C-alpha positions in Angstrom: 0.1 0.0 0.0 1.4 3.3 -1.0 0.1 6.5 0.4 -0.9 9.5 -1.9 1.2 12.3 -0.4 -1.3 14.9 -1.2 -2.7 14.9 2.4 -1.3 17.3 5.1 -1.4 14.7 7.8 0.0 11.3 7.7 0.0 9.7 11.2 1.8 12.3 13.1 3.6 13.8 10.2 3.1 16.9 8.0 4.8 17.3 4.5 5.9 20.8 3.2 5.1 21.8 -0.2 8.9 21.2 -1.0 8.6 17.6 0.4 5.5 16.8 -1.6 7.2 18.1 -4.7 10.3 16.1 -4.0 8.3 12.8 -3.5 7.0 13.0 -7.0 10.5 12.7 -8.3 11.9 10.0 -6.2 11.8 6.2 -7.0 9.1 4.1 -5.7 11.2 2.2 -3.2 12.1 5.4 -1.6 8.4 6.2 -1.0 7.8 2.9 0.3 10.7 3.2 2.8 9.3 6.6 4.0 5.9 5.1 4.2 7.3 2.3 6.4 8.9 4.9 8.6 5.6 6.8 9.0 3.7 3.6 9.8 6.3 2.8 12.6 5.8 6.4 14.0 1.9 5.8 14.0 2.2 2.5 15.8 5.2 2.9 18.1 5.8 6.7 18.4 8.6 8.9 17.2 10.9 8.4 20.3 11.0 4.6 19.8 11.5 4.9 16.0 14.4 7.2 16.4 16.2 4.3 18.0 15.8 1.9 15.1 19.3 1.6 13.5 18.2 1.0 10.0 16.9 4.5 9.6 20.0 6.1 10.7 17.9 9.0 12.4 20.3 11.7 13.6 20.4 15.4 14.4 22.0 17.6 11.8 24.6 20.3 12.5 25.5 23.7 11.1 22.9 25.7 9.4 20.6 22.8 9.7 21.0 22.5 13.5 17.3 22.3 14.4 16.6 19.5 11.9 16.9 15.8 11.8 17.4 13.4 8.9 16.7 9.7 8.1 18.4 7.6 5.6 16.0 6.1 3.1 18.7 4.6 1.0 22.4 5.3 0.4 21.4 8.1 -2.1 18.3 9.6 -0.4 17.6 11.3 2.9 14.5 12.9 4.3 15.0 16.1 6.3 12.4 16.8 9.1 11.8 18.9 12.2 9.9 18.1 15.2 7.3 20.8 15.9 6.3 22.0 19.3 3.1 19.7 19.3 5.3 16.7 18.7 4.3 16.4 15.1 6.8 15.6 12.4 7.3 18.1 9.6 9.1 16.9 6.6 11.1 19.7 4.9 12.5 17.8 2.0 13.7 14.5 0.5 17.0 15.0 -0.9 19.4 13.0 -3.1 22.9 12.8 -1.7 25.6 12.8 -4.3 28.7 11.1 -3.1 30.8 13.4 -5.1 29.7 16.4 -3.1 31.6 15.4 0.1 
C-alpha cells in the first residue's frame, strides 16, 4: 500500500510543499521506505522509531541544526523537524551525491 502524499497529515507527520514536490521525483522504493517509517511512528511513536538503527535517524549540524534526517537509501535522505506539538514536519527529501563530500 502506497500513500498518496497529497494529504497534510499522515499519522503524526506533515509534509511541506517542497517535500510533496520532492516525493513526485523519487523512485518508488524510496516512497515505500518513507511510508514504512511513517507507519512505525504511527504504531510505536517517534521516540521509539528514532532508535531503530536501519533509519540512521540523526540530528543535523551547522545551518540545519534544528533539523533531523533519516536515511531512506544510500542516495536519499528525508529531512524533518519536530514541531512543538510533537508532530513531524518533513522539509525535503534530498538525493545525496557522493561526489559532493
